[in-house]
N, C-alpha and C positions, 0 to 999 in steps of 0.2 A: 675368386682365387688371386686376382692381381694384387690385392692388398697384402696377402701373406707373402707373396714373392717380393714385393717392395720392402716389407718389414724385414724379411730375411736378408735382402741385399743391404738395407740400412744397418742392420746389426753387423754384418760382415765388414762394412766400411768403417764402422765405429771401432770394431776390434782391431782391424788393420791399422787404423790411425793410432790407437792406443799402443799397439806393439811398436810402431815406428817411433813414437815419442819415447818409449822405454829404451829402445835400442840407441836412440840419440843421446840418452842419459848414461850410456855405457852399461845398460842392463842386458841380461841374457835370459830368455825364456827357459824355464826349467819345469819339466813335468815329471812327476814321480807316481809310481804305483804304490798303493797302500792296501793292506789287508781289508777285505770286505767280508767280515764275519761277525756274528753276534758277540764273540769274545773281544774282538777289537773295539767295537762300539761300546761295550760295557766298560772296558778299561779306559777308553777315552773319556767317558762320562765320569768315571771315578776320579781320574786325574783333574778334570775340569772342576769338579766339586771340591777337591782338595785345595786347588789354587784359590777358588772363591772363598773358602773358609779360612784361608791363611791370614794371619795378622798383617802380613806384608802385601796383601793383595792390591791395595791402592797404589803402593809404590811400584810393585811389579808391573801393573798395568800401565802406569805413567811411563815407565821405562820402555815398554814395548811400543806404546803410542809414540814416544819421542823418536824411536828408531824408524818406525814405519810411516810417520806423518809426511816426510819429504817425498815419498812415492806419490802421494795423492795431491800435492800442492798445485799441480798444473791442471787438475781435473775440474 
């Protein structure tokens, strides 16, 4: 059992450090509730497939990556 406890503590320490780094960058934690239903999952898959099949998919993904890449630079 001690290894599980150590792992749990290590995870908690990593999460805490990550949150501290994000706060230092002026970020704020935001948690939201989303629908958990078969209809929601089906619609999310439909939208993801539509994006994947879009002729602009590569440009769209590059745009999203450029916006979010700075978040992970320190990791």
